[in-house]
Phi, psi and omega in degrees: 000313178295324179294314188288327175293318180290322177291325180293328183288322186287320190281344172289348176268120186295344186266359184237141167228141174279119181255351178184161175211154172216154180247010180215148190291320182294323178293316175302314179306316178294316178295322179300312181299327173276324180279331179050058182296161171288327183217139180251130177240065182285148172273142182291339181257022172309146181289149184074249174284115192279174192297320184285325171300320170299330184287330184290302181300325182306328183311323179284313177282334177208074188290349183270351180295131174267154183240119172242120186271136178251134173199166182251357181272134185258351193278149186296333185289320168320300186297320178301313182303323189285312174301311188294330179279356179105018177292140182267346178176000000 
């Protein structure tokens, strides 16, 4: 349901296109490597390979992609992990 809501919000902006979506980290990596999106929006709680794990490998497969992390976690430790892994926000 959350994924559908995010897709609707992004798709409502005529300047943005959703080019792929995944519910699991390894699938997200495979899609990102093939699609080379401008922005990746992983959830830190992705199944399998988590959001931080998704953030690191794309630097090899799609180095120009920016990463904006979606999470419900509010603690500073999560934010530090995101920034250390190369997240833009």
